[in-house]
N, C-alpha and C positions, 0 to 999 in steps of 0.2 A: 511492576506494571502489569496491566491486564489489557489484552487486545481482543476486540470484537469486530466482526465483519457484518455489514448491513446489506451487502450485495454490490455488484459491479466493482468499482474501485473505492467504495466508501468504507473506510476503516476507522474505528474509534479506539484510541489508546488512552487509558486512564493511568495516571502516575501520581505517586505520593512519595516525595523524598525531601529530606532536610526541611521539614515543616512546610513544604510547598506542595499543593495539590493542583493538578491541571488535567484538562481533557483536551486532547488533540483529535481533530476530525479531518479526514481527507475526502475530497470530492463528493460532497452531498449531492444526491441525484434528484431529478425532477419527477413529479408524479407520473408523467407520461411514459416512464420506463416500465411501468407495470408493478413497481414495488413502492413501499411506503417507508419513510424514515420513522424511527421511534418518536413518539409524542414528547413534546417539551424538551427536545434536544437542545442543550445550551453549552456548547464547547467553548473553551477559552481561546483556542487557536483553530483556525481552518486553513489547511494547505491545499491549494488547487494545482492540478497537474498541467494546466495550461491557462492562458489568459482570456479565453472566451467565457466570461462569467455568465453569459446567458444560458450556457449549457449546464449550469449547476443550480441546485435548489436552495440557494442561500436564503430566500424568503420564507422557507419552512422552519428555519431555526428560531428558537425562542429568545434569542439575544443578538447582540452585535459583537461577534468575536474579533480577535486580532486576525486579520486576513493576510495570508501570504500568497501572492500571485506573480511576484517578480523575482528574478534571480538575485541571490544575495545570501547573507548570513543573518540569522535572527536568534534572539534569546527571549523567551517569555516563560516566566514562572518555572525556571529550571529546565525547560525544554529548549534544546539547541537544534535549530533547523538550518540546513544548508540546501538552498534551492539551486540546482545545477541545470543550466540551459542546454538543450540539445541543439545542434547546428543544422536544423532543418530549414530555417529561413522562411517558414510560413507564418501566417498571421496569428496562429494560436500560440506559437512559441512554447512548445512542450517543455516541461520541467521534470527532472528526476530529483529525488530528495534523499538526503542523508539526515537522519534524526539521531541525536545523542541524548538518551534518556536513562537515568539511573545506572550509568556506566555501561549501557548496552547500545550498540550501533545498529540502527535499522535503515534499510534501503527501501524506498518506495518508488515504483516505476508505473504508477497507475495509468498514465496517459501515453505510454510509449508505443509507437506504431511500428517500430523496426528494432533490430538488434543494435544497441549502442556501439559506437566504435570503442577501440581500446582507450583512446584518449578521453572520451566521454566517461568511460567507466573508471577513470583514474580517481574520481572523487568517492568511489564506492569500495575502496580497499578495506580489507579487514571488517567486513560487514558480518554481524552476528545473525540478524534476522532480515530476510529478503521477502518483500511483498511485491508480487508481479502478476500481470495478467497472463492467462494461459489459454483462454477460450477462443482466440481469434477474433473474427469480425474485423473491426478497424484497428485492433490492438494485437499484441503478440499472441501467436498461436502456440500450441504445445511444443513444437519443434524449436521455434525461436526462443521460447522460455528456457528450454533445456540448454541452449547455447549460452544464454546469459548466466544461468546457474553455474555452468562449467567455468566461465570466466571469473565470476565473483567468488565462488566457493563459500557460500554462507553456511552457518551451522544449522539454521532453521529456514525452511522455505514455507511461506504461506501463499498458496495460489488464490488469486482474486480474478474478477471478471470472467467467470465461467458460468455455464448453464445452471440455473436453479428454477424451480417451478414458479410461474407467474411473470417472468420477464418478457418483454416485448421484442427482444433482440435475439437473433439466432447465434448462439455461442456453443463452442465445444464443451464437453463435460470434463470434470476434474478426473474422472476415471481414465479418460483418453490421455490426459496429461501424465498421470502416473504410469500408464502403459508406455508412453514415450520415454519416460525416464528410465524404464527398465527396473532393475533391482533397486529398491529404496525402502527406507523405513517410514511407514505412514502412521500418523495418529489422527483420529477424528475427535473433535471437541466442539463445545458451544462457545468457548472462549479459551484464550491461552494466557496463562500467567508466566511471566518471564522474569528471571533474575540472572545476574551475571554468573553466579556460582553454579546455577543449574543448567547452563547451556551444554549441549552435547559436545564432547571433546574430539572424537575421532570419526564422526560420521555426520552426514547431512540428513536431517529429519524433515519430512514433509508433514506439516500440520494443516489438515483440512478443517476449516472452521464452518460450522453451520451458520447460515445467515440469520441474524436476529433483528 
């Protein structure tokens, strides 16, 4: 699979396995954020991190994808998605996700505003790739992200929702997040190709994706 980051908590995952091709998109943003989604974006699946659909730019998509916005288990074109509710009790009903794609387990915490409890993190055991906000604002800041990483112990961390040029929201930088982590192995790339056999075995690698 290949992973791309479009800014904020919008991630595109392209997969091809067992003669099934699929594109999964998370949290498409609205134009007022200061960023633009790629043109003619037509994902097969869209996973939203909370249920307030007015906060997402679904009308910018070139198709009508399979939409996940409620807790539950889903399977679409070989992509398995587990939407895990957080127990905040507010109207947005924030969700965490576990995706199983091509034998790789991915955790997505795009709309998380606090450090999840140990019980809530139970659905994210043995995660290979963790995508989580690190820039603060209304979501996790660098210190909180470090706490989550220590609990989940993923093999790869992809920081999202951090400062990039052009955004209208005041967010912390990815450099500040890496400083908070201390000693870590960092890679910068415009996309990440992930296979089960190539996952790091004995260390956690931070992959900082350029926004595309």
